[in-house]
N, C-alpha and C positions, 0 to 999 in steps of 0.2 A: 504494500500500500504506500502510495506517495504521501510525503509530508510537505505541504505547501506553507511558505512563509509570507508574511506581509513585507512591504518595503521597509518598515521600521525594524522588523526582526532581521532582515537581510543586512541592513545598515549596521546593526549591532554585531552580527556575526563577522562581517567583512571589515569592521572597524573603519567604515566610511560614513560620511554624513548622509542624511536622508536626501539632501539635494544632489549629492554625487550619485546615489542610487538611481534617482529619477533621470539624471543626465545619461548614465550608462544604459538605462532602459531605452531612452529616446534614440540613442545612437546604436542600439542593438549590440552593445559591448558587454552585456552580462546575460546569463541564461534566464529566460523568463517566458511566461505565457501571457498573451493578451487576448482574451476572448473577443470575438467579433462584436462590434457595436458598443464596446465599453472602453473606458480608459483605465480600468483596473488591471493590475499586473499580479501574477502569481509567480512565486519563485520556488522551485523544487530544491529541497535541502541537499539532496545528493548531487544535483547538477551544480549547485553553488560550490560545493566541496571540490568537485572535479575541476571547475573553472579556477578556483583558488590554487589548485595543484598544477595549473598550466594548460588545461585542455583548450583546444581551438574550438571556435563556435561556428555553427551553420545557422542561417536564417531561413525560415520557411514562412512565406506569406500564405494565409489560407484564402480560398476563393471568396469567403464571406467578409473578408477584411480584417481578420485577426492575424496574430503573428506568434510564431514559436521560434525562440532562439535557444538552441541546445548544444551541448558539447558533442564533438565528434571523435575526439581522441584525447588521450591523456599523455602528457609529456612527463617522464619521471623527474622527480626533484633531484638536484645534485646533492650528494652527501656532504 
């Protein structure tokens, strides 16, 4: 089961400001889901973790006008 976070929770986990999270979402630079017809964004906890670990992102625009930004690969952290 997926665990979705709010923008405020995502800001706390990533140690960024809420404004930074909104900007990252606007530029599709952070994993999130935006359902069609809304401005609300959902953040998957596992995808945020993968992104913090260096995963690259892919952007999928849905036919109804929503957007999915998700990690496609994980780059190992240097020891």
